[in-house]
N, C-alpha and C positions, 0 to 999 in steps of 0.2 A: 228542398233540403234532403228529402228522402232519396231522390235520384243521386244527389251528390254523395250522400252517405254510402249508398250501394256502390257507386263508382270508386270511391276511396277504398272501400273494403276489398273490392275486386282487384284494383290496380296496385295498391300500395301495401295493405296490411296482410292480405291472404298470402302473398309470396313470402312474407316474414313470419308466418305462423302467428298472427295476431288477430284479435277480434276487436272491432270498433264498437264502443259502448255509447259514447256521447260525442257531440260535435257542436261547436259554436263558431259563428262567423265573426271575426274580430279584426280590428286594426289598432296600431299603436296609438296611445293617447298623445295628443298634442302635435301629431304629425300627419300630414296628408300623404298617405302611401296606399299602395294597393292592399286590398283586403286579403286576409289569410284565414286559415281554419285551425282552431285548437281542438285536438282529438284526444279523448280518454280511451286507452286501449289496454287489453290484457293479453298475455301470451297464452297459447293453447297448450304449451308443454309445462310440465311440473318441474320445479316449483314455479308458481305463477308470478310473473313480474308485471307491475302496473306502471305505465308510462304516460306522460303527457307529450304529445307530438304536435309540432307546428308544421302545417302543410300549406303550400301556396302553389298557384298556377305558374307554369313556366312562362318565359318571356314571350313565347309565341302564342300562349294561351290555349293550346290544344290538349294539354294533359297536366296532371298534378304531379308535384314532386315533394318528397320528404326533405324538409330543411333542417329542423332541430328537434331533438328529443331529450326530455328530462325524466329521470326516475321519480316516481311519486314519493319515494322515501326521502328524497332530497328537498321536497316541498315543506317549508316551515310554516308559512302563514298564507291563508286565503282571506283577502280583504274585499268585502262586497261594497264598501264605501257607505252604504246607507241601508239600515235594516227596515226602515218604515216606508220611505219614498222609493219609487221606481227610479233606478239609476243604472244605465247600461255599463258604467265603468266598474272595473274590478282589478285588483292587483294580485299577482302570484309571486311569493317570496321564495326563490330558489337561492343559488349562490349570490344573486343580486335581485333586485326588485324589478319585475316586468309589469308595466302598466298597460292595460288593454281597455278597448271600448267595443262592446258587443253590438251586433246589428239590431238586437232587440233584447228587452229585459227578460222575456220568456226564455230565450236561448241561454242567457247568462245564468238564470236561476236553475234551469235544467242541468246545465253543465256543472254548476257548483254542487247541486244535490247529488249528481253521479259521483263527483270527487269525494263527497262526504261518505257515501255508501262504500266506495272502494277502500277508503281509509279505515272504516269500521271493520271491514271483512278481512283485509289482507295485511295491514300494517300494525305492528306493535306500538310504534311511535305515533302518537296522535297529532294530527295537524290542528293548528289553531285557526278556527273560523271566527272572524271578527266582522261586526256590522252585517251579520247574516241573520235573517229571521229564523226563530226556532221552529216554526212550521215548515220552513223550507228544508230543514235538516231531518224531518220525519217523513214527509211525503211530498209529491209534486203538487204545486198549486193547481186549482181547477182550470185556471186559464191555460195552463200548459197542457192539461189533458184534452181541452177542447181544440186547441190550435195545433197540437202535434198529432200526426196520424197515429192510428192505433198501433201499428207495428213499431213505429219509433218510440211511442210512449211506453210500450211494454219493455222495449230494450233499455230505455233510460231509467224508468221508475223501478223496475224489478232488478236492475243491476245485472250481474252476471248470470244469476239463476233464471230470471225471466227470459233473458235472451236464449238460454238453453231450452226453456220450455216452448219457445216460439216454434221450434222445429225439432221433431223427434224422428229418428230414423226407424224405418220398418224392420221388423225382424224377419227371419227367413220364412216362418210359417205364414205371417201376414202377407208377405209378397206372394207366396204360393196360392193362398186363398183368393187374393185379388186376381191373379192370373187365371185361375179356374173360373171365377165369376165372369171375367171378361171374355173368356173363350165360349161360355154358354150363351152369350149375347152377341149376335153378329154385328149389331150396330154400335157396339161399345166404343169403337174407334172412329167410324165414319160419321155417326150421328150421336153426339154426346147428349142432346136433349132427349132423344128417344130412350137412351140408356138410363138417364136420370129418372124419367117417368116410370120406367120399369122397376128401378130400385125403390122408388117411392111407393108403388103399388105393393110390392113385396113387403115393405116395412109396415104398411097399414095392416096387411094380413097378419103379420107377426104380433102387432099390438093387440088386435082383436083376440087372438088366441091366448095371449097373456092375461087379458081381462077375464075371459071365461074360466081360465084355470084358477084365478084368484077367487072367483065367485063359488066355484065347486068346492073349495077347501074351507068354507065358513063353519061347517058342522064340526070338523075336526078341531078347529080353533076353540070352539066352545067347550069341547071335552077337555082340551088342554088347560083351559082356565079353571075348570072345576078341580082338576088334579092339583093345580097350584094352590087353591084355597085350602084343600085338605092338608097339604104339606105345611102350610103356615100354621094351622091348628096344632099339628104335631110338634112343631118347633116351640110353640108357646108352652106346651106341657113339659117339654124337656127343660126349658128355662126355669120353670117353677121348681122342678126337682133339684136342679143345680143350685138354686138359691137356698133351699133347705139344707143341702149338703154344706154349703159355704158357712151357714150359721152354726152348724154342728162343729165344723173345724176351727171356728174362730176362737173358742175356748181352749182348744188344744194348742193353737198357735201362741196364745198368751203364756201358757205354761212352759212351752218350749223356749220362748224368749227369756223367761226367768231363769231356766236351767242354763241356757247359753251364756247369759250374763254372769251367772255364778261361776261357770267354768272359765270364762275369760278372766275374772278377777283372780281365781286360783292360779291360772297360767301366768298371769302378770306378776303375781307375788313370787312364784317359783323363779321366774326369769330374773327379777330384781335380786332375789337372794343369791342366785348363781353369779350374777354380775358382781355383787358385793363381795362374794367369796373370792372371785377371780382377782378383784382389785386388792383385797387383803393379802392374798397369796403373792401377788406381784410385789407389793410393798415389802412383805416379809422376806421374800426370796432375794430382792435386789437391794434392800436397804438395811439388811441385818449383817453386821460385821462380827465374825467369830471372836470369842473371848481370847483365843490364842493370838489372833492378829492384834487385838487391842493391847495385850500384854507385850507383844513384840514391839509395837510402836512406842509404848511408854517406857519399857525397861530393857528392850532387846540389846544384846551385846553387839557393838559395832566394830569390835576388834578381831573377832574370830570369823572364819569363813562360814561356819554354820549359822552364827548369829546374823551375819550380813545377809545370807540367803533368806532367813526367816523374816528379817526386816524388809527385804525386797518384796517378798510375797505379800506381806501385810500391807505395805505401801501400795502395791498394785490393787489389792482388794479394796483398800480405802478409796483409791482413785475411781474404781469401777462403781462403788456405792455413791460417790459424790457426782459422778457424771451420768448416772442413770437418767434416761429421758422420762420424766414424770408426765403423766397424762393430765388433761385439763381438770383442774379442781384439786389435785393432790397437794399442791403447794398451800392450799388453804387449811389443810388438816393440821391440828395442833401437834399430833404425834410426829408427823413428817417434819414440821418445823423444828421440833426438839431434836429429832435424829440428825437433821442437817446441821444444826448448831453443834451437836456433839462431834460430828465428823469434822467440822471446821476447827474445833478446838484440838482434836487429835492431829489434824494436819499441821496446824500451827506449832503444836508442841513438838511433833516429830521433826518438822522442818528446822526448827530452832536447834534441836538436839543434834540433827545430822550436820547442819552447817557448822556448829561449834566443834564437832568431832573432826570434820574434814579440815577445818582450819588448823586444828592441832596436828593432824597427820601431815599437812603441808609443812608446818614448822619443824616437826620432828625429822621428816625426811630431808628437808633442806639443811637442818643442823648436822645430820650425819655426813652429808656430802661436804658441807663446809669444813667440818673438823678434819675430814680426810684430806682435803686440799691444804688446809692449814698445816697439818702434820707433815705433808710432803715438802712444803716450802720452808718450814721453820724447824724441822727436826724435833718437834715436841711430842712427848709420849702421850699417845691416845690409845685407849683400850681397843684391841683388835687391829692395830695398824703397826707397821714396821717402823721402828724408831730410826733406822739407818737411812731412811728415804730422805734424800736431799734434793735441792734444786738442780744441782749438777747432774744427778742421776735422772731427774725428770726431763732435763734438757736433752738428754741423749735419745729419749723415747720419741719426743714430738708427737704425742697422741693426746686426744681429748678424752676425758673420763666418760665412762659408759653409764647412762642413766636407766638402763633397762630394769634393774631391780626396783628402782623408784617407780617407774611406770607400771611395772607388774603389780606392785602392792596397791597402787591407786586404782587400777582398772577393775578391782573387785567392787568398787563403788560406782561403776559406770551406770548401772541401771538405776541406782538411787539418785544419781545426778540427773538422769533423764526425768525421773519422777519429780525431782525438785524443780526442774525447768518447766514442767507442765503445770505444777501446782502453785509454786511460790517463786515467781521469776525474780523478785527482789533479792531474795537470799541467794538464788543461783547466780545472779549478776555480781553480788558481793563476793561469793567464792571465786568467781572468775577473776575479779580484780585482785583479790589477795594472792591467787596463784600466779598471776602475772607479776605482781610485785616481788614475791619470793624468788621466782625463777629468773626474772630479769637481772636481779643483783647477783644471783648465783652464777648464771651463764656469763655475765659480764666479767666476773672474777676469773672464771675458767678460760674464757676466750682471750682475755688480755694476757694472762700468763702464757697461754699457748702461742700467741703472736710474739711475745717477748722472746720465747725460746726460738721461734722461727727466725727472728731478726738476728739473734746471736749466731745461729748456724749460718746465716747468709753472709754476715760480715767476717766470720772466721773464728777460730778457737783461740783460747788464751795460751800464753807461753807454757811450755812443757814444765810440769812439776807444780804449777800454780793452780790452786783450786778457786772455785767461786766463793767469794766472801758472803756470808749470811749473817744477818743480825738476829741474835736470839731474842725471843720475847718471853715474858713471864707467862706462866699458866693462868694467872688471874686475868691477864688481858684476853686470853682465849676464851675463858669462861664468860667474861663480860661481853665479848663479841658474839658468842653463841646465844647468851641469854637475851640479847637484844632482839633476837628473832621472834620472841614470844610476846611482843607488845600487843596491847589491846586493839590497836588500830589495824593490825594485820599486816604492817609493813616492816621491812627490815630497817633498823635504826643504827646498827653497827656499821662502822666504816669498813670498807673493803680495802685490803692491803694489796699492794702490787709487788712485783719482783724488785729486788734491789738493783740500783743502777750499776751496770757492770762496765768497766773500761775494757774495750776490746782493741787490741793492737793488730795492725796488719801484719801479714806474714813477712819475714825478713828477706825472703828471696824475691820480692817484687822488683821488677825492673823499673828504672826511672821513667818519669812521665815524659811523653813526647807530644809535640804539637800536632795532634791528629784531629782530623775533621770530625771524628766520632766522639770527641771529648764532650761528655754531657754533665760533668760535675767535677768533683775533686779528684776523680780517678779516671784514667783514660783506657780505651779499648786495648792499647798495646800492653797494658799492665796485667791483662787477664789472659789466661790460656783456656784451652778446651775443657780441662778438668774443672775449672771454676764455673764455667757456664753450665756444664753438665750437673754440677753440684747444685747450682741455683735452680735449675729446671726440676730436679728431683725434690728439692725442698718445697718449691711452689706447688708442685703436683701433690705432695704429701699434705700440704695445708688444705688445698681444695678437697682432696679425698677424705680428709677428716671432717671438714665442715659439712659436706654433703650428707653423709648418713646421720650426722647429729641433727641437722635441720629436718630431714625426712622423718626420723624417728620421733622427734618432738611434735611435728605436725600430725603424724599418724596418731600419736597419743592424744593430742588435743581433740582431734575429730572424733575419736572413740569415746574419750572420757566425758567431754562436754556435749556429745551427741550432735555433731555438726556435719555429719557425712552427707554430702550431696543433696541435703534437703533445702527447699526454698524456705525463706524466713516467713514467720507468721505475719499476716497482713496487719497493718496498723498505720497510724499516723507517722509519716516520715519526718525525721529530723535531719539536721545538717550532717552530711556524710563526711565532711572534712574535719569533724571533731577530733582533737588529739587524744590518743589513748594515754599519754603521759599524765594528763590531767585527771586520770582516774575514771574516765567514762568510756564505755564502749560505744559503738554506733547504734545504740538502742536507748530509748527512753522508757521509763517505767512509771506508769500512771495508774493508780488504783489496782495494782497487781496484774495489769494486762500488758504483756510485752508489745512494744511498738518498734518496728524495724525500719531501716532505710535501705538495706541491701540484703543480698543473699547471705546465707551462713558461710559460704565460701569466702566472702569478703571478711566476715568475722574472724575466720581462721587466719587469714592473711594479716589482719590488724593485730590479732593476738601475737602472732609470730613476729610482727614488726616491733612490738614493744619488748617481747622477751629477748629477741636477738638484735636489739637496736645498735649494739656495738660492732656487729659483724662488718657492716659496710664501711664505717670509718677506719676500722683496723685493717681491712683489706686494702683500702686506698693508701694508708700509711705504708703497708708492706710493699705495695706496687711502687710508691714513690721511692722507697729505699732501694728496691731492685733496679729501678731506672737510674738512680744516682750512682749505684755501684758500676753499672755498665749499661750503656744505652741499648746494646744488643739484647739485653734481657727483655725488652719490650716485645721482641719477636716471640720469645718463649712464652711470655705471659699472654700474648694475643692468641696463640694457638691453644694453649691449655684452657684459658678462660672461655674461648669460643666453644671448645668441645664440651665443657661442663654446662654452659648455657644451653647448648643444643640438646644435651641429655636431659636437663631439667625441663625444658619446654616440651619435650616428647612425653614426659610424665604428666605435667600439668602446666600449661602456658601461663596461667594466672597465679601460680603458687608464689609464696614468699621467696623461696629459694631462686626460682626463675627470675623474679623481678629484681631481687638484690644482685644476683650475678649479672643480670643484664645491665643494671646501672654501673656496676664496676667495669663491665666490658667496655662501656662508653669511655671511661677514664683510660683504660688500657689502649683503646684505639686512638684516643687523643694523644697519648704518649708516643705511640708508634708514628702517628702523623708528624708529631713534633720532632722525632728523631730524623725522619726523612727530610723535613723542612730545614733542620739545622745542617744536615749534610749538604743540601743544595746551597744553603747560605754560605757555608765555609768553602765550598767549591768556588763560589763567585768571589770570595775574598782572598783566595790563595795568591801568594807572591813568590816569585822565583828569583834566584840569585843571578846577578849580572856577570859574575866572574866564573861561574862553573857551568858545566854541561847540565842540560835539563833532564834528559833521560826519561825514565818512566815516572810520570807524575804521581804524587802521593795519593790523590783521590781516585786515580785509575786503579792502583793496587788495592786501595781500600774498598772500592766497588767490587773488585774480584773477591775480596774476603767476605764482604757483606752478602754477595750473591751465593757464594758457596755455603755460608752458614745458613742463609735463609732457605735454600733448597733442601738442606738436611732437616731443618725445623718444620717447614711447611709441607713436607711430603704427606700426601693424602689428607691435608687439613681442610676444615670446613671453610676457613676464611682465605682461601687461595686467591680470590678475586682482589682482596686488599693488597696482597703482595704484588700481584700483577700490575695494579695501578701505580704502586710505589716504584716498581721496576721502570715503567714508562717515564715517570717523572725524573728518576735518577739518571737514566741513560741519556735522556735529552740534555739534562744539566751537564753530564760528563762530556758530551759531544761539544756543547757550547763552550765549556771551560777549556777543553783541550785546544780548540781553535783560538780562544782568547790568549792562552799562554803561548801558543806557537807564534801568534802575531807580535807578542811583546818580547819574545826571546831575541837576544842580541848575540850571544856567543854560539848558540846552536842554531843551525839553519831551520827555517820554518818547516820545510819538507821533512827533515829528520824528526822533529818533534811530532808532527802529524803521523808520519810513517810508523814510528816505534810505538806510540800510544794506541793508535788504532789497530796495530798488529796485536798488541796485548788484549785489547777489548775483543777483537775478533776471536782470538784464541780462547778467551774466557767463555764467551757465549757459545762457541763450538763445543767446548768441553762440558759445560753445564746443560746444554740443550734446553734452554728456556723457551717454551713455545710462543709466549707472548712477545718475545724480542727477535723473532725471525727476520722481520724487516730491518731492524737495527743491526742485526748480525750481517746481513747483506750490505747494508750501507757502510758498516765499518770495514768490511773487506774491500769494498770499492774505493773508499778513501785511502786505505793502506796501499792498494795497488797503484792508484793514481799518483800519490805522493812519492812512492818508490820510483816509479818511472820518471817523475819530474826531477827528483834528486839525482838519479843516474845521469840523465841527459845534461842537467846543469853542472854536475861535478865533473863528468867526463869531458864535456865541452868538445873541443877540436884538438886532439892530441897531435895530429899531423897538420898543423895550422897552414903552413905554406902550401903543402900539397892540396889541402882543402880549398884554399883560395884559388889555386890554379884550376882545379876542376870546376869551381863555381863559374870561372870565366868561360871554360869550355861549354858548360851547360847554358850559359847566357848566349853564346854564339849560336848554338843549336836552336835556342828559343827564337832567335832573330831570323831563322830560316835557312841557315847554312846546314848542309847535309853533314852527318856525323863523320863520314869517311873523308870529307874535305876540310875538317877542322885542322888537320896537321899541316895544311898549306898556309895557315895564318901565321904571320911572323911571330906574334907573341905566344902562340901555342903550338909551335912545331916540335918535332921530336927532340931536338937538342935542348930546348927549354924544359921539356918534360924530364929528360934524363938528369938535367942539372938539379931540378927540384927533388927528384927521388934520391939522389946521392946525399942530400942533407939529412935523410932519416934512415941511417943504418940501424941494424938490430940493437946495437948497444944503447944508442940514444933512446930508442923506443922503450926498452926495458927500464932505463933510468926514469923516464917520464911516468911509466906505470907504477914504479916503486914509490915515487913521490905522491902519486894519486892515492895509493893504498894508505900511506901514512896520514894523508889528509882526511880520508874517510874514517880511519880508525880514531882520529881525534874527535870527529863529530858524533860517532855512535857510542852508545853506552854498552857496557859489558852485560848488564842485567838482561837485556832482551836478546842479545847474541844474534844480531842481524848482519854482522859484518860480512860473513861469507855469502849470504843471500845478495847483499848489495854488490859485492865484488863480482859474483857470478853474473849479475845483470849488467854490470859495466863491461865485463869481458864479452858478453853477447852483443852489446851495443858497439864495441870497438870492432868486433869481427864483422858486424853488419856494415860499418863504414868501409872497412877494408874490401869487402866484396863489392861494394858500390864503386870504389875506385877501380878495381880490376875490371869490372864490367865496362866502365867508360873507356879504359885503355883498349880493351878488346874491340869495342865498336868504333872508336875514333882513330885508333892507330893500328889498324889490322896489318899483320905481317911484319911489324917493326921489331918484334922480339923483346920489347921493353917490359920489364917486370919489376916488382917491388924488391927492396933489399932484404925483406923478411917475408915469411909465409904465415899462413893461418896456424900451422902447427907450432911455429915459433911463438906466436901470440899465446897459444894455450900453454906452452912451456914456460914463458915469462910469467904469466899469471899464476900458474901453479907453484913455481919456485918462490915467487914473492909471498904468496899466502903461507907457504910452509916455513919460510924464513922468519916470519913474524908470529 
């Protein structure tokens, strides 16, 4: 086995920088196969890696080869099968279980012991050794020591360290001494035994010298022992003195301990007194409210600016005292509890007083505005207001009242509202509800009056000299209506009055209604002129321009007064976000004084605005419906204006009330615009033509021109240009289809004329307006116009020289049959005499007469509106000249040298056509 081990070390492991530590001859359990060796090796390089390598002989059997290697860190379990009885079987658990049978139990035990030592030295992860004797894991059995050679035993039992001790390399000095010694003996190399005997004799000489030296130093050793005894005696004396000193210091130590303990108690007392003083100063400094602040909270004037400022400072000081972060144990002090109760009472008292005062301010301010509105609409004398103010005068202005003074007066209480929000959310919520109740009724009155005026301006003015009728009301009714604002519930109980119903008559100079495809109600587009549409556009823009600053100003005030600017809501238990604010509840619940929210405070602003201005959206929709009823073209103006205002509002705040409301109304406007386009297309499809009159330019073609011209002026640089382009595509395709349908149904006017005239008008319209999205349709219209013009010219002109045309058709037939052109004159039916006979039948006078009849026929077909008569006549002239030139060419080729010519010339044709056109 030793020889095998050396062979394996030399041939396999030394080239791989490994050292072989243990080897066992094994075969697989249960199978009769050739034996192999399991080797435990370590690398010579750092860090050391420990492997288990399987080695077997080659097929030829003359050398060993490395077959498989496992890292020892991958070994999980070593199973020796039996810890008591000798059993050569053992298992190694790597990625799978390998079962082996060793050639002897001794080799197995030696190998397992080596694995255990390597595991203890190199691996952090310990391998489980089961069914292995505990003695085997400490040292090799005696049997193993006897049976294994000494060199092998050392390498296995000692592990890596013993293997290293087995061979030690000589250093340079040792090599030099050995060389000198060998050079001094001539037989060192040739006769090793003689050299060994010489070294042995020299060793004996050295041993004798050492013994003599030891014997000579005995006297000195005795002297040294005596000195050591004396030193011990001195040490004993020193120890006695130290003991006496220690006894003397013991009493001093006791006294010092007492002094130290006394000093410690004094220091501890001072420390406790200092901490107590610090705590008292903390409570006094942070929980003491000045008398001035207490007086301001109890009796402070909430009407003057100075009093409001004093109350604000006192409220902030109270809030700081209540929110001070107490240290552990402070809340158990009776004085602290009493102070906290006092602060709570002050807070409750001031919150109640503040809420009552702000409710009174809401009512007073609302009453002032209400009386102002009432005096304007009913001519009732109110102090500080002009009695001559009437609804008629108010209608001329078309403006909404300015609430800036109201907002300015209330903003003085903004900091107090913030304090109330942070300390008593219930009262804050109640004030919020009351404010919304007051303002919603007030704004509803203002906005409805405002929209009534706008509707009056849209539908027209009264007859000259007639004033708006107003119904006077008694001053007691005014008093009753204003006093109802001061109810204990905080809600307005008085009924809101509206403007009197006014009978509005249409202007007397309106033209009679016509059956136009743009008729969207009781009034038609033909009844309206540019001034009416411009007037509507200005009124609608004025309405939006008045509403926008009103909503923005109110939203800005709400965010500042109720302290809702950009702050996220206080966290709490969420409630249903879809709660209606009309029911008197915000999107917050209030439980035990703790605000609980469901959305951000931006959503609260939007919900408050929705309740306050709940009438804006329905009033805008009613106004839009009225404008659409007056003239369907108004939907174009409204779409552009509303889109612009929505775009402006979204740039400011996409989620604001104004943006949302205008966006909802924009949907209605867009729906009306789409409805207008759909109705135009529907009426195109339903158009009927008279069977007894010329068709001419179809009504929907002219109306598309009017629509396109108006739309281009309205949508210039508009944000919703895409909607118009889509409408253009739908309309123009419907126009094309309807024109072809009418042309096919026309009986009096030829189909080509209907197509030619109407597509000429469409092409002219598109060319003039330069609508980029209809370039393809413009080209198509031009192509249809050109094609039908040519078709009509060819059909109407026909063959004015019919017999001559038939004659030359026969000539062309003979040429097609293979007869040469110069030989056609020899044909009996087509000789020169026959040609002259036919030409004589068409003198210039007859030709002019035929052209005159043709002109009259064309004049009957074409309409005067489009003025295409001269264009068609010129095309017919060109077609006639083309036929004339064709005949002359045939005469020149088929009858050369005959001198035969037509009775009239091209110049004659031009003169005939010109004179006919001028005569008509």
